[in-house]
Structure formats: C-alpha cells, structure tokens
C-alpha positions as CSV (number, residue, x, y, z in Angstrom):
1,M,3.7,-7.4,-19.0
2,N,4.1,-4.7,-16.3
3,L,1.7,-4.0,-13.5
4,N,0.4,-0.5,-14.1
5,Q,-2.3,0.2,-11.5
6,V,-4.1,-1.3,-8.5
7,T,-7.6,0.0,-7.7
8,I,-9.3,-0.5,-4.3
9,P,-12.8,0.1,-3.1
10,S,-13.6,3.1,-0.9
11,S,-16.7,4.2,1.0
12,N,-15.2,7.7,1.4
13,V,-12.9,8.7,-1.4
14,P,-12.0,12.2,0.1
15,K,-11.1,10.6,3.5
16,S,-9.0,8.0,1.7
17,I,-7.2,10.6,-0.4
18,E,-5.9,12.3,2.8
19,F,-4.8,9.0,4.2
20,Y,-2.8,8.0,1.0
21,K,-1.3,11.5,0.8
22,K,0.1,11.0,4.3
23,L,1.6,7.7,3.1
24,G,3.5,9.8,0.5
25,L,1.5,9.1,-2.7
26,H,1.1,12.0,-5.2
27,L,-2.5,12.7,-6.2
28,I,-2.8,13.1,-10.0
29,V,-6.6,12.6,-10.7
30,H,-9.6,13.7,-8.6
31,T,-12.4,15.0,-10.7
32,H,-15.2,14.0,-8.4
33,D,-15.6,12.2,-5.1
34,R,-16.1,8.8,-6.7
35,Y,-12.6,8.2,-8.0
36,A,-9.0,9.3,-7.3
37,R,-5.6,8.2,-8.7
38,F,-2.1,8.6,-7.3
39,E,1.4,8.2,-8.6
40,C,3.7,6.2,-6.5
41,P,6.8,8.2,-5.5
42,V,9.2,5.6,-7.0
43,G,8.7,3.7,-10.2
44,G,6.0,4.1,-12.8
45,S,3.0,2.5,-11.1
46,T,-0.3,4.2,-10.1
47,F,-2.7,3.5,-7.3
48,S,-6.4,4.4,-7.4
49,M,-9.6,4.1,-5.5
50,H,-13.2,4.1,-6.6
51,Y,-16.4,4.8,-4.6
52,V,-18.6,1.8,-3.6
53,E,-21.8,2.1,-1.6
54,E,-21.0,-1.0,0.3
55,L,-17.5,-2.4,1.0
56,P,-16.9,-6.0,0.4
57,S,-17.3,-7.9,3.7
58,K,-14.1,-9.9,3.1
59,S,-12.2,-8.1,0.3
60,G,-8.9,-9.7,1.1
61,T,-7.2,-6.7,-0.5
62,M,-3.6,-6.3,0.5
63,V,-1.4,-3.5,-0.9
64,Y,2.3,-3.6,-0.5
65,F,4.4,-0.5,-0.7
66,E,8.2,-1.1,-0.6
67,V,10.5,1.4,1.1
68,E,14.2,1.4,1.8
69,D,13.9,1.4,5.6
70,V,10.7,0.1,7.1
71,N,11.4,1.2,10.7
72,K,12.3,4.7,9.6
73,E,9.2,4.9,7.4
74,V,6.9,3.6,10.2
75,E,8.3,6.3,12.6
76,A,7.7,9.1,10.0
77,L,4.2,7.9,9.4
78,K,3.4,7.7,13.1
79,R,4.4,11.3,13.4
80,K,1.7,12.0,10.8
81,G,-0.9,10.3,12.9
82,I,-0.9,6.9,11.1
83,H,-1.7,4.0,13.4
84,F,0.0,0.6,12.7
85,Q,-1.4,-2.8,13.6
86,T,2.2,-4.2,13.7
87,E,5.6,-2.7,13.8
88,G,8.4,-3.6,11.4
89,A,9.3,-7.2,11.8
90,E,11.4,-9.8,10.0
91,Q,9.2,-12.4,8.3
92,P,10.0,-16.1,7.6
93,W,9.7,-15.2,3.8
94,L,12.7,-12.8,4.3
95,W,10.8,-9.5,4.1
96,T,10.6,-6.9,6.8
97,E,6.9,-5.8,7.1
98,A,4.7,-3.4,9.1
99,R,1.0,-3.5,8.7
100,L,-1.9,-1.0,8.9
101,L,-5.4,-0.5,7.7
102,D,-6.6,2.3,5.4
103,P,-9.9,4.1,6.3
104,D,-11.9,1.4,4.5
105,G,-10.1,-1.6,6.2
106,N,-7.9,-2.5,3.3
107,Q,-4.6,-4.0,4.5
108,I,-1.5,-1.9,3.7
109,I,1.9,-3.4,4.2
110,I,5.0,-1.2,4.3
111,Y,7.8,-3.5,3.5
112,K,11.4,-4.1,2.4
113,A,12.2,-7.2,0.5
114,G,15.2,-6.3,-1.6
115,A,16.4,-9.1,-3.8
116,N,14.2,-11.5,-2.0
117,R,11.1,-9.9,-3.5
118,K,11.7,-11.7,-6.8
119,N,14.6,-14.0,-6.0
120,P,14.0,-15.8,-2.7
121,P,16.1,-18.9,-2.0
122,W,13.1,-21.1,-2.9
123,R,12.4,-19.4,-6.2
124,I,11.3,-21.9,-8.9
125,S,14.0,-22.3,-11.5
126,E,13.1,-22.4,-15.1
127,A,14.2,-25.9,-16.2
C-alpha cells in the first residue's frame, strides 16, 4: 500500500491555491473553485483541497512536508510572505520541525526526519 493523496477542507479554494503554490506545490487540477489538486515536488504523492461551506471546528488536520533543510526552507518561505507559528526546532522524536497554518487553519509542518521518519530508535521490531 502506498499513500497517494491527502485532501483537506477549504473555505476558499482560490486563496488556498495561492498559499500552496508559495509552498512549492505544483497545481495540476483546478476546473472550478470547489476543488484543486497539486503534485508534490518530490515523490509521487498528490495533495488536494475541496470546498466546504463550514470548516470543521476541530479538524485536527496536520500535513507534513519533508524538506532537506528546514531552516533554509523556512527562510525562503518567509521571503514569500509566509508566516510561521514556530521556527525550525529539534523535537524529542528526532525530527526538526517548523509549524504554520494554511488560510483555513490546517496545521502545516515543514520538517526533516531522515532515517528517523520510519526507523527511530524506538521502532517496534517484527518478532
């Protein structure tokens, strides 16, 4: 099984399109203002949004985009006008993360995990 796509809710798809284009995603589908889909610049996954009249009050949506250098990416995105809630910081789970919100309040995490993404020291071994 391979994760193909993540879809998030949006109250304003055109506004969200501009935000995600600034993050570096490549717009591949936008036939009307109720849906849009992007290709991620690395790998084969896609990311989309669909229009909702009312956003979930507590969606809990968290989207992680991995980059080679979190601090360098944060600085590049800041120059494009993206505001971050937190700067790049080492986390106890051995990832470097910076956090921001998209126009609809979905949490976006720009991170670098490297080998620890799938193989942290506490990974459950198959016995």
